[in-house]
N, CA, C and O of each residue as an XYZ file, in Angstrom:
1028
protein
N     148.493    203.779    100.888
C     147.050    203.765    100.650
C     146.710    202.623     99.709
O     147.423    202.392     98.732
N     145.620    201.898     99.992
C     145.180    200.786     99.160
C     143.813    201.101     98.598
O     142.908    201.490     99.336
N     143.655    200.937     97.291
C     142.374    201.144     96.633
C     141.846    199.777     96.239
O     142.537    199.031     95.546
N     140.630    199.427     96.667
C     140.049    198.122     96.362
C     138.999    198.274     95.288
O     138.093    199.099     95.407
N     139.118    197.474     94.234
C     138.084    197.427     93.204
C     137.721    195.976     92.952
O     138.484    195.069     93.283
N     136.551    195.761     92.365
C     136.113    194.393     92.092
C     135.868    194.165     90.612
O     135.348    193.118     90.226
N     136.229    195.118     89.787
C     136.150    194.945     88.347
C     137.455    195.414     87.748
O     138.199    196.172     88.372
N     137.735    194.964     86.534
C     139.006    195.296     85.922
C     139.146    196.794     85.733
O     138.214    197.474     85.303
N     140.322    197.292     86.060
C     140.598    198.716     85.887
C     141.828    198.870     85.022
O     142.851    198.235     85.279
N     141.746    199.699     84.006
C     142.883    199.927     83.127
C     143.976    200.664     83.860
O     143.712    201.372     84.832
N     145.209    200.504     83.399
C     146.309    201.163     84.063
C     147.041    202.152     83.183
O     148.164    202.543     83.502
N     146.436    202.566     82.086
C     147.113    203.492     81.206
C     147.010    204.908     81.738
O     146.004    205.273     82.346
N     148.020    205.692     81.518
C     148.006    207.089     81.916
C     148.047    207.950     80.673
O     148.363    207.481     79.580
N     147.721    209.219     80.858
C     147.699    210.111     79.722
C     149.090    210.359     79.177
O     150.081    210.219     79.894
N     149.162    210.730     77.906
C     150.450    211.050     77.303
C     151.127    209.832     76.721
O     150.648    208.707     76.864
N     152.245    210.068     76.063
C     152.990    209.000     75.409
C     153.967    208.392     76.396
O     154.892    209.066     76.848
N     153.769    207.108     76.741
C     154.649    206.448     77.706
C     155.462    205.338     77.049
O     156.021    204.488     77.741
N     155.531    205.339     75.712
C     156.215    204.261     74.999
C     157.696    204.188     75.376
O     158.281    203.105     75.388
N     158.295    205.327     75.680
C     159.724    205.334     75.987
C     160.010    204.957     77.432
O     161.165    204.760     77.810
N     158.959    204.856     78.241
C     159.157    204.552     79.657
C     159.261    203.049     79.878
O     158.597    202.256     79.211
N     160.112    202.677     80.832
C     160.127    201.276     81.259
C     158.865    201.019     82.069
O     158.141    201.957     82.404
N     158.594    199.752     82.387
C     157.388    199.424     83.149
C     157.414    200.077     84.527
O     156.400    200.616     84.970
N     158.544    200.038     85.205
C     158.635    200.653     86.529
C     158.429    202.162     86.427
O     157.753    202.759     87.265
N     159.006    202.769     85.413
C     158.821    204.211     85.219
C     157.366    204.548     84.926
O     156.848    205.562     85.395
N     156.710    203.690     84.147
C     155.296    203.912     83.835
C     154.439    203.806     85.084
O     153.532    204.612     85.292
N     154.728    202.801     85.922
C     153.988    202.632     87.178
C     154.166    203.852     88.071
O     153.208    204.333     88.675
N     155.390    204.345     88.150
C     155.658    205.536     88.973
C     154.928    206.753     88.413
O     154.438    207.590     89.170
N     154.857    206.848     87.086
C     154.142    207.964     86.470
C     152.645    207.878     86.746
O     151.981    208.896     86.945
N     152.119    206.653     86.754
C     150.697    206.445     87.050
C     150.391    206.664     88.527
O     149.271    207.020     88.891
N     151.394    206.448     89.371
C     151.202    206.618     90.805
C     150.537    205.450     91.490
O     150.138    205.555     92.649
N     150.411    204.324     90.783
C     149.762    203.153     91.388
C     150.214    201.874     90.687
O     150.661    201.890     89.540
N     150.082    200.762     91.419
C     150.243    199.425     90.851
C     148.910    198.717     90.979
O     148.274    198.766     92.031
N     148.481    198.054     89.903
C     147.207    197.351     89.918
C     147.472    195.863     90.132
O     148.077    195.192     89.295
N     147.004    195.368     91.275
C     147.194    193.975     91.660
C     145.982    193.142     91.278
O     144.846    193.532     91.548
N     146.220    191.997     90.653
C     145.166    191.027     90.414
C     145.270    189.894     91.413
O     146.349    189.334     91.607
N     144.151    189.546     92.054
C     144.148    188.455     93.018
C     142.765    187.828     93.070
O     141.823    188.347     92.471
N     142.636    186.718     93.781
C     141.354    186.020     93.929
C     141.101    185.844     95.422
O     141.684    184.968     96.060
N     140.230    186.684     95.970
C     140.107    186.816     97.414
C     139.284    185.783     98.147
O     138.437    186.137     98.967
N     139.517    184.503     97.868
C     138.811    183.454     98.612
C     139.778    182.336     99.000
O     139.403    181.164     99.026
N     141.019    182.705     99.301
C     142.087    181.723     99.482
C     142.868    181.985    100.770
O     144.067    182.259    100.726
N     142.186    181.900    101.921
C     142.880    182.165    103.183
C     143.949    181.105    103.476
O     143.731    179.930    103.180
N     145.093    181.487    104.046
C     145.455    182.833    104.524
C     146.189    183.677    103.476
O     146.714    184.742    103.803
N     146.231    183.212    102.214
C     146.901    183.980    101.162
C     146.190    185.310    100.916
O     146.786    186.379    101.045
N     144.886    185.225    100.555
C     144.061    186.415    100.360
C     142.609    186.043    100.614
O     142.131    185.015    100.134
N     141.910    186.882    101.372
C     140.524    186.575    101.725
C     139.825    187.835    102.200
O     140.464    188.804    102.609
N     138.498    187.803    102.139
C     137.701    188.941    102.594
C     137.536    188.886    104.108
O     137.313    187.819    104.680
N     137.647    190.026    104.739
C     137.490    190.130    106.183
C     136.889    191.494    106.520
O     137.267    192.509    105.935
N     135.951    191.507    107.469
C     135.378    192.782    107.898
C     136.317    193.425    108.916
O     136.528    192.890    110.004
N     136.871    194.565    108.555
C     137.799    195.299    109.415
C     137.168    196.650    109.734
O     136.940    197.470    108.844
N     136.888    196.868    111.027
C     136.253    198.127    111.459
C     134.983    198.408    110.669
O     134.713    199.544    110.281
N     134.204    197.345    110.436
C     132.922    197.495    109.764
C     133.001    197.590    108.256
O     131.983    197.817    107.602
N     134.194    197.421    107.683
C     134.377    197.546    106.242
C     134.967    196.262    105.670
O     135.918    195.706    106.220
N     134.387    195.792    104.545
C     134.904    194.592    103.887
C     136.235    194.912    103.213
O     136.323    195.824    102.390
N     137.263    194.155    103.569
C     138.578    194.350    102.980
C     139.150    193.007    102.548
O     138.784    191.961    103.084
N     140.047    193.050    101.578
C     140.803    191.860    101.204
C     142.121    191.902    101.961
O     142.891    192.854    101.838
N     142.370    190.864    102.743
C     143.567    190.786    103.571
C     144.273    189.463    103.279
O     143.804    188.666    102.467
N     145.406    189.236    103.951
C     146.143    187.997    103.766
C     147.619    188.275    103.516
O     148.011    189.418    103.283
N     148.435    187.227    103.565
C     149.869    187.485    103.458
C     150.278    187.844    102.035
O     151.274    188.544    101.853
N     149.538    187.387    101.010
C     149.810    187.850     99.654
C     149.566    189.355     99.533
O     150.312    190.067     98.860
N     148.520    189.818    100.192
C     148.192    191.243    100.134
C     149.280    192.068    100.814
O     149.640    193.142    100.332
N     149.803    191.569    101.928
C     150.885    192.276    102.612
C     152.138    192.331    101.745
O     152.849    193.336    101.733
N     152.403    191.253    101.025
C     153.545    191.237    100.104
C     153.332    192.261     98.992
O     154.249    193.004     98.642
N     152.116    192.297     98.437
C     151.806    193.261     97.374
C     151.934    194.698     97.876
O     152.454    195.565     97.173
N     151.453    194.945     99.102
C     151.584    196.283     99.690
C     153.048    196.672     99.829
O     153.425    197.810     99.548
N     153.874    195.719    100.263
C     155.300    196.000    100.450
C     155.975    196.314     99.116
O     156.849    197.178     99.047
N     155.567    195.611     98.058
C     156.133    195.870     96.732
C     155.762    197.276     96.265
O     156.621    198.034     95.813
N     154.471    197.618     96.377
C     154.019    198.946     95.946
C     154.686    200.055     96.766
O     155.093    201.086     96.230
N     154.785    199.818     98.071
C     155.397    200.825     98.952
C     156.861    201.029     98.600
O     157.348    202.159     98.591
N     157.559    199.947     98.311
C     158.977    200.053     97.979
C     159.190    200.809     96.664
O     160.164    201.549     96.517
N     158.274    200.618     95.714
C     158.373    201.323     94.437
C     157.914    202.770     94.592
O     158.270    203.635     93.791
N     157.115    203.024     95.638
C     156.702    204.390     95.928
C     155.374    204.790     95.317
O     155.168    205.955     94.977
N     154.459    203.815     95.174
C     153.150    204.095     94.579
C     152.051    203.480     95.436
O     152.322    202.703     96.351
N     150.794    203.842     95.122
C     149.650    203.256     95.797
C     149.361    201.868     95.208
O     149.778    201.554     94.093
N     148.647    201.056     95.973
C     148.245    199.730     95.519
C     146.752    199.720     95.242
O     145.955    200.088     96.105
N     146.369    199.301     94.043
C     144.963    199.106     93.706
C     144.720    197.612     93.550
O     145.427    196.945     92.794
N     143.725    197.077     94.259
C     143.455    195.642     94.258
C     142.252    195.333     93.391
O     141.184    195.919     93.566
N     142.425    194.407     92.452
C     141.330    193.929     91.619
C     141.053    192.476     92.001
O     141.899    191.603     91.808
N     139.866    192.228     92.543
C     139.454    190.889     92.974
C     138.700    190.222     91.831
O     137.691    190.748     91.361
N     139.187    189.058     91.380
C     138.586    188.408     90.222
C     138.726    186.891     90.318
O     139.344    186.381     91.252
N     138.159    186.177     89.363
C     138.272    184.724     89.337
C     139.717    184.339     89.062
O     140.420    185.006     88.303
N     140.147    183.254     89.692
C     141.536    182.819     89.574
C     141.929    182.568     88.122
O     143.015    182.957     87.692
N     141.038    181.911     87.361
C     141.395    181.562     85.988
C     141.458    182.779     85.068
O     141.945    182.682     83.941
N     140.967    183.924     85.542
C     141.024    185.139     84.737
C     142.249    185.993     85.001
O     142.453    187.003     84.326
N     143.065    185.609     85.967
C     144.200    186.447     86.369
C     145.265    186.577     85.276
O     145.669    187.689     84.938
N     145.716    185.464     84.730
C     146.774    185.538     83.727
C     146.314    186.199     82.429
O     147.071    186.982     81.854
N     145.091    185.912     81.940
C     144.625    186.652     80.765
C     144.593    188.164     81.003
O     144.942    188.938     80.111
N     144.175    188.590     82.205
C     144.138    190.020     82.519
C     145.545    190.598     82.573
O     145.757    191.755     82.209
N     146.500    189.804     83.023
C     147.891    190.251     83.081
C     148.457    190.414     81.671
O     149.120    191.407     81.371
N     148.194    189.443     80.818
C     148.710    189.471     79.448
C     148.154    190.659     78.664
O     148.864    191.267     77.863
N     146.879    190.987     78.900
C     146.257    192.108     78.174
C     146.566    193.463     78.796
O     146.192    194.496     78.242
N     147.245    193.471     79.941
C     147.646    194.729     80.557
C     146.603    195.377     81.442
O     146.746    196.543     81.808
N     145.547    194.642     81.799
C     144.520    195.196     82.679
C     144.993    195.283     84.122
O     144.467    196.073     84.906
N     145.980    194.475     84.470
C     146.585    194.514     85.798
C     148.095    194.504     85.624
O     148.603    194.089     84.582
N     148.818    194.963     86.652
C     150.276    195.058     86.569
C     150.996    193.813     87.076
O     152.058    193.452     86.570
N     150.410    193.161     88.077
C     151.039    191.964     88.633
C     149.998    191.117     89.344
O     148.922    191.594     89.705
N     150.342    189.851     89.536
C     149.453    188.891     90.200
C     150.163    188.347     91.426
O     151.281    187.838     91.339
N     149.498    188.459     92.571
C     149.958    187.799     93.794
C     148.733    187.076     94.321
O     147.843    187.695     94.904
N     148.686    185.752     94.117
C     147.448    185.012     94.387
C     147.714    183.552     94.707
O     146.963    182.675     94.281
N     148.774    183.285     95.453
C     149.083    181.893     95.770
C     149.328    181.076     94.517
O     149.014    179.887     94.480
N     149.888    181.703     93.487
C     150.036    181.071     92.174
C     151.384    180.371     92.044
O     152.434    180.968     92.283
N     151.338    179.101     91.664
C     152.547    178.319     91.460
C     153.106    178.606     90.067
O     152.356    178.676     89.094
N     154.404    178.767     89.979
C     155.056    179.073     88.705
C     155.300    177.798     87.908
O     156.424    177.301     87.850
N     154.248    177.272     87.297
C     154.366    176.046     86.510
C     154.973    176.330     85.139
O     155.010    177.474     84.685
N     155.446    175.270     84.490
C     156.042    175.408     83.159
C     155.033    175.953     82.155
O     155.380    176.765     81.297
N     153.790    175.511     82.263
C     152.753    175.978     81.336
C     152.502    177.473     81.521
O     152.397    178.205     80.536
N     152.405    177.929     82.748
C     152.179    179.352     83.012
C     153.361    180.201     82.571
O     153.180    181.337     82.132
N     154.563    179.661     82.683
C     155.761    180.407     82.287
C     155.812    180.652     80.785
O     156.580    181.497     80.325
N     155.012    179.932     80.022
C     154.962    180.157     78.582
C     154.304    181.495     78.247
O     154.576    182.081     77.199
N     153.433    181.976     79.147
C     152.681    183.200     78.844
C     153.075    184.394     79.710
O     152.867    185.539     79.308
N     153.643    184.145     80.898
C     154.032    185.240     81.794
C     155.357    184.916     82.458
O     155.826    183.779     82.406
N     155.959    185.922     83.084
C     157.188    185.731     83.859
C     156.865    185.650     85.341
O     155.861    186.196     85.799
N     157.725    184.963     86.091
C     157.526    184.805     87.529
C     158.753    185.269     88.307
O     159.893    185.180     87.850
N     158.465    185.761     89.490
C     159.528    186.177     90.408
C     160.167    184.962     91.062
O     159.811    183.819     90.776
N     161.118    185.235     91.945
C     161.638    184.174     92.803
C     160.468    183.665     93.671
O     159.590    184.450     94.031
N     160.447    182.387     94.003
C     159.360    181.880     94.867
C     159.474    182.446     96.276
O     160.573    182.662     96.788
N     158.308    182.683     96.899
C     158.331    183.236     98.261
C     157.663    182.317     99.280
O     157.680    182.605    100.477
N     157.072    181.207     98.814
C     156.442    180.272     99.759
C     156.213    178.933     99.068
O     155.869    178.880     97.887
N     156.408    177.862     99.814
C     156.173    176.510     99.307
C     155.237    175.789    100.274
O     155.468    175.778    101.483
N     154.178    175.189     99.729
C     153.196    174.502    100.577
C     152.947    173.076    100.086
O     153.053    172.781     98.896
N     152.613    172.204    101.031
C     152.194    170.860    100.663
C     150.732    170.889    100.222
O     149.980    171.804    100.560
N     150.353    169.870     99.462
C     148.981    169.755     98.972
C     148.236    168.679     99.773
O     148.755    167.582     99.978
N     147.029    168.997    100.219
C     146.225    168.094    101.038
C     144.788    168.073    100.505
O     144.480    168.754     99.527
N     143.924    167.304    101.135
C     142.508    167.381    100.791
C     141.659    167.332    102.054
O     142.057    166.770    103.074
N     140.485    167.933    101.958
C     139.549    167.948    103.080
C     138.292    167.164    102.713
O     137.918    167.068    101.545
N     137.655    166.610    103.733
C     136.402    165.868    103.582
C     135.486    166.276    104.738
O     135.884    167.042    105.615
N     134.279    165.765    104.729
C     133.408    166.000    105.873
C     133.902    165.153    107.049
O     134.421    164.055    106.851
N     133.743    165.657    108.248
C     134.220    164.964    109.438
C     133.656    163.557    109.539
O     134.338    162.640    109.996
N     132.422    163.388    109.117
C     131.786    162.067    109.190
C     132.435    161.050    108.252
O     132.238    159.845    108.405
N     133.224    161.548    107.264
C     133.900    160.652    106.320
C     135.389    160.514    106.618
O     136.131    159.941    105.819
N     135.829    161.031    107.757
C     137.255    161.085    108.072
C     137.918    159.710    108.108
O     139.098    159.586    107.780
N     137.177    158.685    108.500
C     137.761    157.347    108.627
C     137.677    156.536    107.340
O     138.364    155.523    107.202
N     136.853    156.966    106.408
C     136.657    156.183    105.174
C     137.311    156.812    103.945
O     137.663    156.101    103.004
N     137.477    158.120    103.942
C     138.104    158.803    102.804
C     139.464    159.335    103.238
O     139.597    160.494    103.630
N     140.460    158.476    103.161
C     141.791    158.815    103.673
C     142.865    158.896    102.596
O     143.914    159.498    102.822
N     142.624    158.300    101.422
C     143.588    158.316    100.315
C     142.835    158.544     99.006
O     141.612    158.405     98.970
N     143.538    158.890     97.940
C     142.869    159.068     96.648
C     142.099    157.825     96.192
O     141.047    157.945     95.565
N     142.618    156.636     96.502
C     141.938    155.407     96.086
C     140.552    155.274     96.706
O     139.679    154.619     96.136
N     140.345    155.879     97.853
C     139.042    155.795     98.527
C     137.969    156.584     97.788
O     136.781    156.435     98.075
N     138.380    157.426     96.834
C     137.425    158.260     96.095
C     136.962    157.611     94.793
O     136.365    158.275     93.945
N     137.234    156.325     94.632
C     136.804    155.614     93.431
C     135.291    155.762     93.230
O     134.502    155.323     94.066
N     134.898    156.381     92.120
C     133.486    156.577     91.832
C     132.861    157.768     92.532
O     131.680    158.050     92.331
N     133.642    158.484     93.362
C     133.126    159.650     94.082
C     133.577    160.944     93.388
O     134.254    160.903     92.361
N     133.198    162.075     93.956
C     133.494    163.372     93.346
C     134.550    164.125     94.151
O     134.433    164.291     95.365
N     135.583    164.576     93.438
C     136.639    165.360     94.061
C     136.669    166.742     93.421
O     136.594    166.867     92.199
N     136.778    167.779     94.248
C     136.731    169.134     93.740
C     138.055    169.867     93.856
O     138.875    169.555     94.720
N     138.261    170.845     92.977
C     139.438    171.709     93.026
C     139.128    172.989     92.258
O     138.187    173.049     91.467
N     139.939    174.004     92.511
C     139.756    175.275     91.826
C     140.220    175.175     90.380
O     141.263    174.587     90.094
N     139.442    175.752     89.470
C     139.783    175.728     88.054
C     141.135    176.394     87.786
O     141.487    177.395     88.410
N     141.876    175.817     86.849
C     143.157    176.363     86.384
C     144.215    176.424     87.472
O     145.150    177.220     87.383
N     144.079    175.587     88.503
C     145.019    175.593     89.628
C     145.886    174.341     89.613
O     145.601    173.387     88.888
N     146.951    174.351     90.421
C     147.784    173.169     90.581
C     146.980    172.035     91.205
O     147.258    170.862     90.953
N     145.982    172.382     92.019
C     145.127    171.365     92.630
C     144.274    170.647     91.581
O     143.964    169.466     91.736
N     143.897    171.352     90.524
C     143.164    170.720     89.428
C     144.026    169.643     88.777
O     143.546    168.550     88.475
N     145.300    169.960     88.564
C     146.221    168.978     87.978
C     146.342    167.747     88.865
O     146.391    166.622     88.369
N     146.392    167.958     90.174
C     146.486    166.842     91.114
C     145.231    165.987     91.051
O     145.314    164.759     91.080
N     144.073    166.623     90.965
C     142.806    165.892     90.900
C     142.769    164.985     89.679
O     142.378    163.822     89.776
N     143.172    165.511     88.539
C     143.126    164.741     87.300
C     144.174    163.636     87.266
O     143.987    162.614     86.606
N     145.278    163.844     87.981
C     146.360    162.864     87.981
C     146.185    161.789     89.051
O     146.248    160.597     88.752
N     145.964    162.210     90.302
C     145.959    161.265     91.419
C     144.572    160.742     91.784
O     144.450    159.771     92.532
N     143.528    161.381     91.260
C     142.161    160.942     91.530
C     141.496    160.528     90.213
O     140.355    160.894     89.933
N     142.240    159.753     89.412
C     141.788    159.401     88.066
C     140.503    158.574     88.055
O     139.760    158.586     87.073
N     140.246    157.864     89.143
C     139.030    157.040     89.196
C     137.846    157.800     89.785
O     136.781    157.225     90.007
N     138.035    159.084     90.034
C     136.978    159.917     90.606
C     136.418    160.861     89.541
O     137.032    161.062     88.493
N     135.263    161.429     89.818
C     134.702    162.453     88.951
C     135.224    163.806     89.421
O     135.041    164.188     90.577
N     135.872    164.520     88.516
C     136.442    165.814     88.880
C     135.404    166.919     88.726
O     134.728    167.019     87.702
N     135.291    167.752     89.771
C     134.408    168.913     89.746
C     135.267    170.165     89.933
O     135.844    170.369     91.001
N     135.351    170.996     88.905
C     136.138    172.215     88.977
C     135.253    173.445     89.078
O     134.344    173.629     88.267
N     135.514    174.285     90.067
C     134.778    175.534     90.248
C     135.771    176.689     90.380
O     136.941    176.479     90.702
N     135.295    177.904     90.130
C     136.180    179.065     90.157
C     136.547    179.498     91.572
O     137.660    179.971     91.804
N     135.624    179.342     92.520
C     135.819    179.882     93.866
C     135.942    178.764     94.897
O     135.167    177.808     94.894
N     136.929    178.903     95.774
C     137.130    177.935     96.851
C     135.906    177.897     97.766
O     135.493    176.827     98.216
N     135.335    179.056     98.036
C     134.154    179.101     98.915
C     133.013    178.257     98.359
O     132.287    177.613     99.117
N     132.854    178.261     97.032
C     131.801    177.451     96.417
C     132.111    175.962     96.540
O     131.206    175.153     96.745
N     133.383    175.600     96.415
C     133.772    174.195     96.565
C     133.501    173.706     97.986
O     132.986    172.605     98.185
N     133.848    174.528     98.965
C     133.614    174.156    100.362
C     132.117    174.010    100.631
O     131.696    173.099    101.343
N     131.322    174.903    100.062
C     129.871    174.821    100.228
C     129.322    173.547     99.592
O     128.443    172.897    100.158
N     129.832    173.193     98.427
C     129.406    171.954     97.767
C     129.752    170.739     98.630
O     128.974    169.788     98.712
N     130.921    170.777     99.272
C     131.324    169.690    100.157
C     130.392    169.598    101.360
O     129.935    168.511    101.712
N     130.117    170.714    101.977
C     129.256    170.734    103.157
C     127.826    170.298    102.820
O     127.123    169.759    103.675
N     127.404    170.528    101.591
C     126.050    170.168    101.154
C     125.987    168.812    100.469
O     124.985    168.479     99.836
N     127.065    168.018    100.593
C     127.116    166.647    100.055
C     126.999    166.578     98.541
O     126.542    165.574     97.995
N     127.413    167.646     97.859
C     127.394    167.627     96.392
C     128.704    167.054     95.839
O     128.727    166.501     94.740
N     129.787    167.188     96.603
C     131.056    166.561     96.285
C     131.579    165.901     97.555
O     131.057    166.137     98.645
N     132.621    165.065     97.412
C     133.082    164.266     98.553
C     134.411    164.728     99.144
O     134.777    164.312    100.243
N     135.126    165.573     98.432
C     136.387    166.082     98.940
C     136.846    167.273     98.124
O     136.387    167.480     97.000
N     137.755    168.060     98.693
C     138.313    169.226     98.002
C     139.824    169.237     98.219
O     140.299    169.101     99.347
N     140.568    169.398     97.136
C     142.029    169.485     97.213
C     142.431    170.943     97.396
O     141.976    171.821     96.662
N     143.290    171.193     98.384
C     143.705    172.559     98.702
C     145.169    172.571     99.138
O     145.695    171.558     99.600
N     145.820    173.720     98.988
C     147.135    173.895     99.603
C     146.958    173.802    101.116
O     145.936    174.233    101.649
N     147.944    173.245    101.807
C     147.801    172.949    103.228
C     147.342    174.131    104.082
O     146.425    173.960    104.885
N     147.935    175.324    103.948
C     147.473    176.429    104.810
C     146.028    176.820    104.538
O     145.311    177.232    105.450
N     145.600    176.692    103.288
C     144.210    177.008    102.934
C     143.283    175.952    103.526
O     142.235    176.277    104.084
N     143.674    174.690    103.401
C     142.880    173.594    103.961
C     142.725    173.767    105.473
O     141.628    173.608    106.009
N     143.808    174.088    106.149
C     143.749    174.270    107.602
C     142.850    175.436    107.980
O     142.124    175.371    108.972
N     142.898    176.504    107.188
C     142.068    177.676    107.476
C     140.586    177.319    107.406
O     139.814    177.713    108.280
N     140.184    176.584    106.384
C     138.767    176.229    106.243
C     138.336    175.199    107.293
O     137.214    175.265    107.793
N     139.209    174.256    107.629
C     138.864    173.263    108.654
C     138.727    173.934    110.019
O     137.832    173.595    110.793
N     139.605    174.875    110.309
C     139.534    175.589    111.594
C     138.249    176.396    111.727
O     137.755    176.609    112.834
N     137.712    176.843    110.602
C     136.482    177.636    110.610
C     135.218    176.783    110.558
O     134.120    177.270    110.826
N     135.385    175.484    110.206
C     134.221    174.614    110.002
C     134.430    173.279    110.718
O     135.118    172.411    110.179
N     133.867    173.083    111.900
C     134.070    171.847    112.648
C     133.526    170.601    111.960
O     133.873    169.485    112.344
N     132.676    170.777    110.946
C     132.145    169.625    110.229
C     133.062    169.185    109.092
O     132.724    168.267    108.345
N     134.224    169.835    108.953
C     135.195    169.468    107.926
C     136.458    168.909    108.571
O     136.788    169.242    109.709
N     137.162    168.052    107.826
C     138.321    167.338    108.368
C     139.461    167.360    107.348
O     139.237    167.192    106.149
N     140.678    167.569    107.837
C     141.869    167.562    106.987
C     142.492    166.171    107.015
O     142.970    165.721    108.056
N     142.484    165.496    105.874
C     143.055    164.147    105.793
C     144.567    164.199    105.959
O     145.200    165.204    105.633
N     145.142    163.114    106.468
C     146.586    163.056    106.706
C     147.395    162.929    105.420
O     148.569    163.296    105.384
N     146.781    162.418    104.383
C     147.476    162.154    103.126
C     148.129    163.426    102.552
O     147.499    164.480    102.465
N     149.410    163.295    102.164
C     150.121    164.382    101.493
C     150.113    164.080     99.995
O     150.587    163.027     99.567
N     149.584    164.990     99.214
C     149.439    164.774     97.775
C     150.627    165.300     96.978
O     150.651    165.198     95.751
N     151.594    165.853     97.662
C     152.767    166.394     96.986
C     153.066    167.793     97.481
O     152.319    168.363     98.277
N     154.164    168.332     97.000
C     154.577    169.682     97.375
C     154.733    170.517     96.117
O     155.382    170.092     95.162
N     154.148    171.691     96.114
C     154.212    172.559     94.952
C     155.629    173.078     94.735
O     156.469    173.019     95.633
N     155.884    173.591     93.524
C     157.199    174.122     93.194
C     157.490    175.443     93.884
O     158.645    175.862     93.964
N     156.466    176.094     94.377
C     156.639    177.375     95.051
C     155.785    178.448     94.413
O     155.745    178.569     93.189
N     155.100    179.230     95.236
C     154.269    180.316     94.713
C     155.142    181.538     94.466
O     156.129    181.766     95.166
N     154.763    182.319     93.459
C     155.578    183.461     93.054
C     154.676    184.560     92.509
O     153.487    184.347     92.271
N     155.254    185.724     92.316
C     154.549    186.865     91.723
C     154.639    186.747     90.202
O     155.710    186.472     89.662
N     153.521    186.953     89.515
C     153.502    186.894     88.055
C     153.434    188.301     87.467
O     152.712    189.161     87.972
N     154.197    188.527     86.388
C     154.124    189.789     85.661
C     154.131    189.491     84.163
O     154.501    188.399     83.733
N     153.720    190.471     83.392
C     153.681    190.319     81.938
C     155.092    190.183     81.383
O     156.018    190.834     81.865
N     155.257    189.340     80.373
C     156.567    189.163     79.754
C     157.055    190.474     79.143
O     156.267    191.306     78.693
N     158.362    190.630     79.143
C     158.963    191.810     78.534
C     159.202    192.957     79.487
O     159.672    194.020     79.080
N     158.878    192.751     80.767
C     159.056    193.818     81.761
C     160.173    193.429     82.742
O     159.951    193.273     83.943
N     161.380    193.279     82.181
C     162.505    192.797     82.985
C     162.836    193.723     84.143
O     163.262    193.265     85.204
N     162.641    195.031     83.946
C     162.965    195.967     85.024
C     162.047    195.772     86.223
O     162.490    195.858     87.369
N     160.763    195.508     85.960
C     159.813    195.261     87.047
C     160.116    193.933     87.720
O     160.030    193.821     88.942
N     160.470    192.929     86.932
C     160.801    191.621     87.497
C     162.012    191.726     88.423
O     162.016    191.155     89.514
N     163.031    192.452     87.988
C     164.225    192.625     88.821
C     163.885    193.365     90.112
O     164.385    193.021     91.183
N     163.031    194.382     90.003
C     162.629    195.164     91.174
C     161.878    194.281     92.171
O     162.153    194.317     93.371
N     160.933    193.491     91.669
C     160.136    192.623     92.536
C     161.001    191.539     93.163
O     160.848    191.235     94.346
N     161.911    190.951     92.385
C     162.818    189.933     92.932
C     163.644    190.510     94.076
O     163.827    189.859     95.105
N     164.139    191.721     93.900
C     164.951    192.363     94.933
C     164.135    192.604     96.201
O     164.615    192.369     97.310
N     162.899    193.074     96.032
C     162.032    193.344     97.183
C     161.680    192.049     97.902
O     161.731    191.988     99.130
N     161.321    191.008     97.141
C     160.954    189.729     97.744
C     162.128    189.111     98.502
O     161.958    188.584     99.601
N     163.298    189.178     97.918
C     164.484    188.618     98.576
C     164.711    189.286     99.929
O     165.020    188.622    100.919
N     164.556    190.588     99.958
C     164.716    191.326    101.215
C     163.643    190.918    102.226
O     163.945    190.723    103.403
N     162.380    190.788    101.772
C     161.276    190.417    102.659
C     161.461    189.010    103.223
O     161.107    188.738    104.371
N     162.016    188.127    102.408
C     162.268    186.756    102.867
C     163.411    186.739    103.877
O     163.310    186.109    104.929
N     164.493    187.431    103.552
C     165.690    187.391    104.391
C     165.495    188.080    105.734
O     166.076    187.656    106.733
N     164.674    189.153    105.776
C     164.504    189.847    107.059
C     163.353    189.290    107.901
O     163.027    189.832    108.957
N     162.736    188.189    107.415
C     161.689    187.531    108.189
C     160.297    188.106    107.997
O     159.348    187.667    108.647
N     160.163    189.097    107.101
C     158.856    189.734    106.914
C     157.816    188.763    106.366
O     156.677    188.747    106.835
N     158.195    187.954    105.380
C     157.237    187.010    104.792
C     156.739    186.031    105.844
O     155.544    185.740    105.907
N     157.636    185.528    106.661
C     157.256    184.600    107.735
C     156.266    185.262    108.696
O     155.317    184.622    109.149
N     156.482    186.522    109.002
C     155.570    187.252    109.887
C     154.224    187.487    109.196
O     153.172    187.342    109.818
N     154.258    187.851    107.908
C     153.022    188.046    107.157
C     152.165    186.779    107.202
O     150.951    186.851    107.388
N     152.804    185.619    107.030
C     152.091    184.338    107.020
C     151.477    184.053    108.386
O     150.317    183.652    108.479
N     152.257    184.261    109.444
C     151.761    184.013    110.801
C     150.588    184.927    111.136
O     149.584    184.479    111.689
N     150.716    186.203    110.801
C     149.649    187.161    111.098
C     148.384    186.860    110.300
O     147.278    186.948    110.833
N     148.543    186.505    109.024
C     147.385    186.221    108.180
C     146.685    184.947    108.614
O     145.458    184.863    108.566
N     147.455    183.957    109.038
C     146.863    182.704    109.516
C     146.044    182.954    110.777
O     144.944    182.422    110.924
N     146.583    183.763    111.684
C     145.857    184.107    112.905
C     144.584    184.883    112.579
O     143.542    184.645    113.190
N     144.656    185.802    111.629
C     143.494    186.595    111.240
C     142.425    185.718    110.599
O     141.233    185.917    110.833
N     142.846    184.749    109.793
C     141.893    183.849    109.142
C     141.167    182.976    110.160
O     140.031    182.560    109.934
N     141.829    182.703    111.280
C     141.239    181.846    112.321
C     140.266    182.602    113.216
O     139.524    181.973    113.971
N     140.245    183.917    113.154
C     139.367    184.700    114.032
C     137.902    184.534    113.663
O     137.033    185.125    114.303
């Protein structure tokens, strides 16, 4: 069973749980609280299923598999990407699965699982600009957008140094700004870029490869080694038996519908 919420929900249970490990506490609570940002197809995105708005995607399937393996329900908290790690550190959520790259800076505040997916970084432009905006140098004096606190933001500041950087919290808002000629390009992970281009014929995916991320992983609060070991074990099994590959294929197809 999956419980969807859109505001932060505490995960404390009644009674004294100081002696319990994190996994034991989660089992006692009967649920795991997932933090994610539902505007990042095919990782996580909103979709109407049987007339009901749901958050779906291959990150969500991975989170469901983790909760199911531990034997608890999954509660989903949809929030801004830049708010995920602060919510994790304060204990408002139990784990983050949100297409998040395990960078050195992020590792200073939280722990990460083994990586479960690696994507190249690309950028999208309007179709009418496909022949003129092909490399970062073409954006000299123009505006390039990326999601706040993301690896794409770092790329924008590094490789598009002669451009004006526009950072927004939601990918959907960045795409809208692009379509409305408020910005000239948006940097996205390749599967996300392809998902938005497939849905919008007026957008184009440039051939330029901006680099490859270190790998996306599950984030948890520091000091919860038992939960980290449990998640690593589950992820390794999902990767080895082909489940992650299937989750990605299914989510990509769903995003294209």
